[in-house]
N, C-alpha and C positions, 0 to 999 in steps of 0.2 A: 370199236366196231369196225370191221373190215370194209374197205371200199375197193371194189374190183372194177376196172375199166376195160371195156371191150368195144370193138368197132365192127359195124356191119357196112359192107360196101354194096351199093345198089346202083344199077344203071337204069336211068329213066328214058322214056321215049319223048319227053318234052311236055309242053303245056297240057294240063288236065290229066296227066298220068297219075293214077292212084295205085300204090304198091303196098300190099299187105305184108307187114314185117312182124306179125305176131309170132309166127313159129320161130323166126331167128331170135327174137327177144326171149321167148320161152326157153330155147336151147341155151342161150347165154346164161340164164338164171340157173338152169340145171347144171351146167358145167362149172358154175361158181361154187356149187355145193352149199350155198347159203340157203337157209330154210324160210326165214321170215325177214321181211324188210321192204325196201322200195327200190324200184329201178327208175332212173331218170333217163329218158330217151331224148337226145338232142341232135338235130341235124345242122351240120355246118353249112352255111350258105344263106344268102338273104333272099333267095327266090324259091324256097321250098319250105314246107311246114310239116308238122307232125300232129296228128290228132287221133281220136277214136271214132269209129263209125261202124254201122252194120255194112260189111263189105259185100254188097249184092248189086246186081246189074242196074236196078232202078236208081239207087242212091249214087252209084258211080256216074250216072248221067245227070242226076239232079244237082249234085254238089257243084260241078263246074258252072252250071246254069245260074246257081245262086251267086257264085263269085262274080260271074259276068254282070249280074245286075248291080252288085255292090261296087265293082271297079271295072267298068267296061274297057275293052282293049281299043275301041274305036275313037276314044277321045284323046286329046293332047295332054301329055304329062310333062312337067318341067324336067324330070329326069331324062326323058327322051330327047328333049331339046339340047340338053347338055352332052349326053353320051351317045345319042343317035343309035341306040341298040334296040329300041322298040319294046322294052320290057318294063316300063314304068308301072304298068298295071300289075305285073308279076310281083314286083317288090311290095306293092300295097296289099295284094291278096295274101301273100305270105305273112306279112306283118299282122294282118287281121286274125289269122289262125294261130300263128306263133311257132317258134322253132323247137319247143320242148314240151314234154309231158312227163308226169310222174305217175307211176302205177304201183300200187302195193302188191306184194306177193306173200303167201302164207303156205307153209308146208311145201315150199319149192314150186308153187303154182301161182301164176298171175291171177289176180282177183278181178278179172273182167266179167262183165255180164255175158249171158249166153250168146247174144247176137252182137257182141262188141269186139271189134278187132282194132289193132294198132296199125295205122297207115302213114306212109310217107306221101305227101302231096307235092307233085312237081308243078310249079307255077311258071317256070321259065319258058321262053318261046322255043327253046331247042332242048334236045336230050342232054342229060348231064350225068356225070359220075358223082354220086353222093356218098359221103361218109356220115354214118349215123353213129354217134357216140352213146354208149350205154354205160352209165355209172350205177353199179349194183351195190347197195348199201344194206347191210343186215347182219344177221347172226345165224 
């Protein structure tokens, strides 16, 4: 079974940036010429994450608020005491969501729900250049 690896480069604006990468993922599957299989989407870095969501203005505001309740930026983190970079909460938020996602595809199309998009979530306190690795496995 073939495994094709592709990379998507994304520039984020920093904390709470949510970037829709569905179309880039879809294009990578089309260019692979594979019809049925799974794509694993993995972001390299410990302060960003990948998930699915309905990519709409309300949820783009709600999601960061939810993360702020779970891992507030205003409290002290041991990470910040050691590294003095102020992003301890960013690491924790990213680990809650996770760096990867697997999405099946059939007939060359992602099997996402109607209102479901694949997104990169930037949790770091500054903008970053992110590399998203796609491993497309199928036939």
